[in-house]
C-alpha positions, 0 to 999 in steps of 0.5 A, a space after each residue: 736466510 739466517 742459516 746461510 751465515 751459520 758457521 756450524 754448517 760451513 756454508 759461508 766458508 764454502 761460499 768464500 772459497 768459491 768466490 776466491 776460486 772464481 776470482 782466479 778463474 776469470 784470470 785464466 784462459 778459457 775459464 775467463 769467459 762465461 761459457 763451457 769451461 767456466 761452467 764445467 769447473 764450477 759444476 765440479 766444485 759446487 757438486 763437491 761443496 754441496 755434498 759437504 754442506 748436506 753432511 754438515 746440515 744433517 749432523 745438526 738434526 740430532 732430534 732425528 727430524 728430516 732435512 728441510 729439502 727446500 731450505 737446503 737447496 735455497 741455501 745452496 743457491 748461494 753457491 750458484 749465485 756467486 760464480 754467476 755474479 763474478 763472471 757476469 760482472 767480469 764480462 760487463 767490463 771485458 765483454 761477453 762471447 755470448 751471454 745466452 750461450 754462457 747462460 745455457 751452459 751454466 743452467 745445464 751444466 752447473 745448476 744440476 750440480 747441487 742436486 748431484 752433490 747433495 744426494 751424494 752427501 746424504 748417501 754418505 751420511 746415511 751409510 756411515 756413522 763416522 768419517 762421513 766426509 771421507 766416505 763422501 770424498 770416496 763416493 765423489 771420486 768413484 762417480 767421477 771415475 765412471 768417466 775414466 772407466 768409459 774412456 778406458 774400456 769404450 772406444 769413445 773420447 767424449 764423456 757424459 758424467 753427473 759430476 761435470 756434465 759433459 766433456 767433448 773429447 780432444 781439444 781440436 774440436 773447438 765448436 761447442 754449444 748446448 744441444 737437446 741431448 745434453 739438456 735431456 741428460 742433465 734433466 735425467 740427472 736431476 730427476 734421478 738424484 733428487 729422487 734418491 735424495 727424497 727417499 733417504 731424507 724421508 727415511 733418516 728420521 726412523 732407523 727402521 724405515 731407513 732399511 726399507 729406504 736403502 732397499 729402494 735406493 739400491 733397487 733404484 741404483 741397480 735399475 738405473 745402472 742397467 737401464 743406462 747401460 742399455 740405452 746409453 749407446 742408443 741415446 748417444 751418451 756412450 759408444 760401445 764396441 758393439 755399437 761401433 761395429 754395427 756402424 762400421 760393418 765391413 771387416 778386413 783382416 790382414 796378418 797384423 791388423 783387423 780393419 772395421 770400416 763404414 760399408 760405404 767406403 770403396 773396397 779398393 780404398 780399404 785394400 789400399 789402407 790395408 797395404 799401407 798398414 802392413 807397410 807401416 807395421 814393417 817400418 815401425 817394428 824395425 825403427 822401434 825394435 818392437 813386435 806385436 803378439 796380437 793384431 792392431 784394430 783400426 776403425 775407419 770412419 767415412 768422414 770426420 762428421 761420422 767420427 765426431 758423432 760416434 767417437 767424439 773427435 772430428 778434427 783429430 784422429 786418435 789412438 788408444 794404445 792400451 786398447 791396441 786400437 786406432 780411429 781415423 777417417 777417410 778424409 785424413 788417414 793418409 796424413 795420420 794413420 802411421 802416426 796413430 799406429 806408432 802410438 800403439 807401438 809405443 804402448 809396448 814400452 809405455 807406462 801405466 795402465 794407459 801405456 803412454 809416456 810416464 807422467 802423461 808427458 804430451 811432448 814425449 807421447 806425440 814426439 815419439 809418434 812424430 819421430 817414427 813418421 818423420 814427415 809433416 805435410 810432406 816435409 822432413 820434421 828437422 827441416 820444418 823445426 829448423 825453419 821455425 827455430 830460425 824464423 822467430 818461432 823458437 821453443 825451449 825443448 827443455 820446457 816443452 818436455 818438462 811441463 805441459 807447455 805443449 798445449 800452450 803453443 800452436 799444435 803444429 809447432 809443438 808436434 814438430 819440435 817434439 818429433 824432431 827432438 825425439 828423432 835427434 835423441 834417437 840419432 844421438 843416443 839410440 832408440 833403446 835409450 829413448 824407450 827408457 826415457 819414455 817409460 821413466 820421463 826422467 831425462 837426466 837419469 836416462 841419458 846421464 846428461 842435463 836436458 839443457 845441455 842437449 838442447 844446446 846441441 839440438 839447436 846447433 843441429 837445427 842451425 846447420 840446415 840451409 833454410 834461409 829466407 823461409 819466413 813465409 813458410 814459417 808464418 804459414 805453418 806456425 803463425 796461428 793461435 793455440 786454443 787458449 790464446 783465441 778469443 771466444 773459441 767455443 762460440 766462434 767455432 760453433 757460429 762459423 760451422 753454422 754459417 758455412 752450413 747455411 752457405 752450403 744451403 745457399 741461405 746467404 742472408 742468415 749466414 751473413 748475419 752469423 759471420 758479422 756477429 763473429 767479426 764483432 768479436 774478433 777478426 776471424 779468417 774463416 768469417 772473412 772468407 765466408 763473407 767474400 763467398 756470400 758477396 760473390 754469390 750476390 754478384 758483388 765481386 767488388 764487395 768481396 774484393 774490398 773485404 779481403 783487401 781491408 782485412 789482409 793487413 790484419 793477417 800479415 805474417 800469419 798462416 792465413 795471409 797467404 790463403 787470403 792472397 790466393 782467394 783475393 787473386 782469384 776474385 781479381 781475375 773474375 773481376 777482370 783485374 788481371 795485372 793486380 791478380 798477377 802481382 798476388 800470384 807472383 807473391 805466392 810463387 816467390 815467397 813459397 809459403 806452402 807447396 800447394 799454394 805455390 803450385 796453384 799460383 804457378 799454374 795460374 801464371 802459366 794460364 795467364 800467359 796462355 790467356 786461359 785464366 778466366 776460363 779456368 777460374 770461372 770453370 767447373 772441375 770438368 772445365 779445369 781438367 779439360 784445360 789442363 789436358 790441353 796444356 799438356 798435349 804438346 809437352 808436360 807442364 809439370 806444375 799442373 800434373 799434381 792438380 790434374 791428379 786431384 781433379 781426376 780423382 774428384 771426377 772419378 776418372 778411370 785410372 788408365 784413361 787418366 794415364 792416356 793423357 800423359 803421352 809425353 816422356 817424363 823428364 826430371 830436370 827441376 823441382 816441379 818435374 821431380 814433384 810431379 813424378 812423386 805425385 804420379 808415383 803415389 797415384 799409381 800406387 793408389 791404383 795398384 800399379 806397383 811397377 810404374 809407381 816404383 819407376 816414377 818414385 825412382 825418377 823423382 829422386 833425380 832432383 835432390 835440391 828441393 828443400 826438405 822433400 828429399 826424405 819424403 821422396 826416399 820414403 815414397 820409393 821405399 814404399 813403392 818397392 815394398 808394395 811391388 814385392 809384397 802387395 800381391 801376396 797380402 791382397 791374396 791373403 786378405 779376408 773381407 766380410 760384411 757383418 
């Protein structure tokens, strides 16, 4: 133990630095809990300090004797003990998310760091006679940059690396726990790095032997690198394009795109995606005045789960503009594909090797893509930004575009303000100026005016929109917490996913236990809804209703309030408490938090008048569809038609058979009839009925007083018109193959 306190090898200094760092970490979001982020940061730091310590200890061995490896690692255990002790003591006072989850992360991610760092340290000592610390730093950076190499050249966004262990990808997949794959990877790290350490340590005392040792080390490194290169994709530690192409084996080629898709996806769906891509190309090239010399590759996954497994991001679709590739899944492409393709277009005037906004400014990166689309959840982004600005969700765009505060807000809020502001800049200064700003990230130099002055003009512009009494809509879209604001986000999200899997497997007892564990930590919306589902399946409607009523006040003025009201109202119908249900449905209809909820509530109020609400709420999808067909026999009930379309798709009903149910003439007189015409137009377009799609798209435009949807309807008409003129030719030229 006396070696620990020797100043010559700096261990006590490193320990003090590590203590200070961890006292800071427990005050920061995410690292303030004993979990993934805390363990990852310490893995990086301890790897670095371990290497420096081994170099210092090796220099003391002037007699040529080898290092006492056991003593080295025993002393370095102090570095492992300090973060552990700091976080545990902090958690005793502030609360654990999960001690066992945190311990697993710490053992699997942080413990191997002393083996990795020590080995890099002894390699640096062996190959250099002077400036060994500089050599170590360069070697440490080189090993870390293997991750950058994989991100740059491979499709994946997840990373496995000896220095930090594992990075899951985007911030939008919150759930994370230690699995066997990660455990085995770190086990391989330990065996490999300790093996190299042992070879070099045994050789250091003899200059002749060290040459032989170097041959062994180099041989080991080459063999390990080649072995890892081949087995890594098979074991799931990396995803190469050959691996991805083998999984996404259907290939479709158009004039400007090459699609790689899962073979289980219907060909008609892929043709529709191909047509949309060509339309987006035409729209974006005109908007940004950019042309491509090469084709954009798009990878279409069957589901977000498949995308998570192969690519690393389940909840977020992603573009890599430096690769000229986009990665989307079938369950989300309609809302994200244009946005991701816009990133590739922006790459043509992007900065650096990653072809993004200068200095990796996230507000500029996402703002340009959002401005190109201009629509968020069917509404104009200026309209939504105005709602946010006028209803207690104000954001300083000067701060948003000059710092990384983009990630400190709810993601939707940052995306909408960024997109709206960039679109405002394009309208005011022109697209070429904005492209120059994208390349430089220097607002004043580009526009010759301070960003705070333009911010004042922008807020005046937002104030010009007529969006009175939209607090409910503002709460729905922006009343959430960002990742760094949530309580135990990794633990909670992981347990919620497990619980819903158990619910789907009808294992209600274990699911209930998990959800109650979550609710002991925080009032989580998904956990509350999950419990209500369990109680309903236990035939305990009163218990399901009670938990929603008890928790509803907690979620007041948040995005979750309105979904809970809707869920509660349906349960009240099932319990025969119709008047109470009616009050809740009327609340949703009148407050209009979201168009989907408004339509669902409006339809249920109509069914109440028809005395068919119980049949509908208790019924299967087929029962619901049959009831809605009956509702539209004499005259159209326009609020029901978008829901009928969704049910028809879920039931895989023939398109022409569906149209035969709509025998009455469409008349657009109000919002509901206009929106029904819009959704029917989109459904026709999806079924390659271009003429009727254009007709209904034009019909939907007859009603213009619809609060933010006008631009969306105009865009749908432009698309329908373009499809009518170009789709036939594009489909004739389409090349489809299955590898």
